[in-house]
N, C-alpha and C positions, 0 to 999 in steps of 0.2 A: 539465189532465187530457184524455185522450182521449175524443172524442165519437163516435167510430164503430168498428165492427169492424176496418176497415183500420187506423186510427190506433193502436188497442189492439196490433195485429200488428207494426206498424212499430216502435212503442216497444219492444216485448218483443224483436224482432230486433236492434235497435241496442243494447239493454242487455246483451245475451247472446250477442253475437259472431256473429250469424246464427241461433242456435237458437230455436226457438219451440215452444209447445206446442199443444194443442187440434187442429185439423183437418189442421193442417201438421206435426204432429210428426212426426220421423224422416224427412221428405221433404226434397227438395232446392227449397229457396226462395230466390229472390232479389228484391231491390227495385228495381223499374224507375221512373225519374223521367222523364216525358215533358214536353214542352212543349204547352200547351193548343192545338189547332188555330185554335181562335176567340179564346180571351182570351190566349194567349200566358203563362198562368200554369204554373207547374212544379207537376205532380201526381205523387205517389208512389204506386206500387201495390204491394202484394205479391203475386208470381207464382210458380207453380211452374214448374221448367223441366227441360229434358232435355239431357243431353250426347250428343254423337255426335262421337267422336274428339276433336279440338280446337274442336268448335263447340258453341256454346250455342244452343239452340232454344226459342222461346216459341211456344205454340199459342194461337191467338185463339179458345177455345171458347166463352167467355162462357156458360158452363154448359149448352151446346145451345141458347141463346136464338136468335132469327131474325136479331138483328143482331150486327155484329162488336162488340166491347167499345171503349169511348173510348180506352184507351191505343193501341188499333192505329190508329184514325182520326188520333191525335195524332202518331204517329211517322211516318205518310205525309205530314204536314205539316212536320215538323221531324224528319229522320231521325237526329239525333245525339242520344242518350239517356245518362242517367247510370244505371249498373248498381252495386250493392251485393251482394256474395256473401261471407259470413262477415264477416271484417273487412276485407276489400280493397273498393275504391271505384274505378271507372274508367270513362271515356266509351266508347261503342260506336256503330258504324253500323249501324242497324237495316234490315236488306233482308229483305222477304218473298220466299220461295222460290216459284218457278213452275214449270208444268208437271210432266215427268216427275220434277224434282229435289224439287218439292214433295211430290210422291206418296211418293217414297222416304223423305224425311224425315219424314213423317207415319208411313208404316209403321213406322218405327224407334221414333218416340214412343208409338205404340200399344202395341209390344211392351214398351217401357220403363214405361208408364203407360197399362194398358187403359181407363181410364177416359175417355181421349180419344176412343176408339171409340165409346163410349157417347154421349158428347156430339155426335159427328158424326151418329149414327143418329137424334137428337132433331131435326135441322133439315136443311132443303134445301140451306143455304148450304154452300160449301166452307170449312171451317175453316182460315184462314190459318196458316202456318208460319213464323216469323221468325227469322232467322239473325242473331245479335249479333256484329259483326267489331269488334276492337280498333282504332279509327282516329279520332284526335283531334289536332290541333296541339301541346296541351300535353301530352298523355301519350306522344307519339311521340319515340322517341329518335332524334335525327338524328346525324349524323357528327361526333364529337367532343364534348367537355364545353363546356356553355354557363356561361361565366363573365362575359361582358359583354353589354350591350344591344345590341351588333353581333351577337354570336353568336345570341343570342335572335329578333333579326329575320332573320338568315339562316335559322335552324332552322324559322322560319315560312314563308319564303319556299321553301325546299326542300320542305316538305309541301305547300304550294299547287301547285307545279310537279309533284310527284308524283302528287298526285289529279288534275289536269288530263290529265296523260300517261296515267293510269288509265284515265279516262273515254273518252279519245280512243282507246286501244287496244280498248276494249271495244265501241265503236261501229264500228272498221274491221273487228272480228272478226265482229260481226253482217252487216256489208255483204258481207264476203267469203264468209261462209257462204250467204248468198242465192246470191250469183253463181255458186257451185260447186255448188248443188244440182242434181242430175240425176235426181231420182226413185229408186224409187217414193216415194209420200207427197209430202205437202206441203211448200214450202221453209218456212223460219222466218217467222214473222209479219212484216209489214212495220213494225208499231209496236214501237219499241224496249222493251224490258223492264224491269221493276221494279228491278232491280240497276244498271242504268245511271242510271235516274230517281233513285233515292236516292242515290247516290254523288255526282251532279251536283249535286243540290239541297244536300247537305251542303257540297259546294266552294263553292258559291255563298253560302250563308250565313256559313260561315268566311270568305270573302273580303270580304263586306260588312262583317262585325264588325272585320277587320283593316283596311280603310280608314277605317272609322269612327272606329277608335282612332286611326289616324294623323293624321286631319284635326282631330280633337277633342282630342288630347294631346300626342302624340310631336312632330309637326311645328312646332305653336305653341311648344313648349318648346325645340326647336332654334333656332328663327328668333328667339328672345329673344338668343341668343349668338353668331348668325351673321346679322345683318342684311342683310349684302351679298348673301346668297343669296336674296333677293326672287324673282327670276325663276326660280330653280330651283324654288321651293316653287308659284310659280303654274303652272309647267308639270306638276308632279306633281298638283296639284289639278285640273288639265284632263285630265290622263291618268286620274285616278279617275273623273271624270264620263263620259270615253268608256268605260271599262271598265264602269262601273255600267250604261250604256246598253244594253251587249251581255248584261250580266248579267241585266237585267230581260227581255230578249227570250227568253234561255234558261229563266228562271223562268216565263215565260207559256207556253213549249212543255211545260213539266213539270207543267202544272196538272192534268192527267188523270191516272189511275191508270197508263196506259202513255204513250209519246211518239208521238203519233199523225201527226206528220209528220217522219219520220226523215231527210229530204234537207235540208229546212230546218234542224233540229237540228245536222245534221252541219256545215252551212257557217257558222252561228253559233258552233258550238265552234272551228272552224278560226279564226274570227276573233277569238274571244276568246283563243285560245292565242298567236297573234301580238300582239295588243296587249298582253295581261298579261305576256308574256315580255320584251317590250322595255321596259315598264313597271318591271319588277322589275330589268332590267340597269341602268337609268338610276339608279334609287334606290340600288342597290348601289354604283355608281361614285361617286353624289355624296353620299350622305346617310350611309351605313353606315359609312363610315371615321370620321366625326365621333362614333361611338359605341363606339369601340374602348375608352376610358378609362372608360366609365360602368358600374360593377358590376351584374350581375345574379344573384340578385334585388336589387332595390333595399335599400340600407343603411336599415333604419328610424332616424328622427331620434331623438336622446335626449331623453327628456320633461324639462322643467323640475323642478327640486327643489320640492316641494311646502312650502307656507308652514307655520310652526310650528302644531301643533294641526289642520293641514287633512286632506283625505281622499286627496291625491295625484291625480295624473294620469287535361167534357161529358157527357152522358148518351150511353150506347151508340147508335151508329149515327152520331153527329155530332162526337165527339172531346170532350175536356176530361174526361170522366166517369172516376171511379176504379174503381167496380165490385167490390165484394168477392169474392174469389175467380174474378176473371175471367180466369184464365189460359187 
């Protein structure tokens, strides 16, 4: 049985293809699942949202309270979130808008739902506006159909390379904009913005998950059938450790809301690009061909026949909190 207002709304949402009654009746409602900033536990919150062209916007109003809602702090720590709208479920990259873009999107949100203006009037904090972008290696459609484990590994590699290129392009665009500034007014802030931070943090977390899965499952499974490749797996493991050290340096630089040391971040990103691309090239040369005959998704094992007569085979301001109605 549901034990809170949020749980009641979530249960009704999922039972009625995204339609609910009460205070949300007739409005645009989604379910946002974030990962707790401190606990690492998944938490689902029903939130109102606003569409702006092809964008989905969330406003961190917390009903005008003085602190940001818990889900906002959670997505700053873990930018990849799960979104449910109607009967659709997908992963998204959560990117808070900044500066003039934030003001433009907030003005649109107020035109669509004037209550957001009332919430802003109740508090001195600037209500964050979060843009949800479709972006994840499992939901992303790469080139060609995925039929084998080799295809799947290549799909993830292509996604990782693409995300790294996108972060690098955004960083270079920031430096180019500063270099080209001739006034009047101030040049772009030296600290890199939230969009770069969120995209890079999501990339680092996806890369860590990918390499952990390879070290824990994929590589040991292949090694059992190809014991002569011991040196190859030793080299791949060493490269994983090298990439992990660079990744840790990047994550350390991402610890704040902005990236306070853009020049250092840029140099670490260049180092990551070189090391990771060389690693992926080597893995694709030595390991991926061995996976070309392994079907994907895996074929489930046939269960044994059953015997005769048997039965068969965080609080607001710190993250983690759900906060009813904290859109």
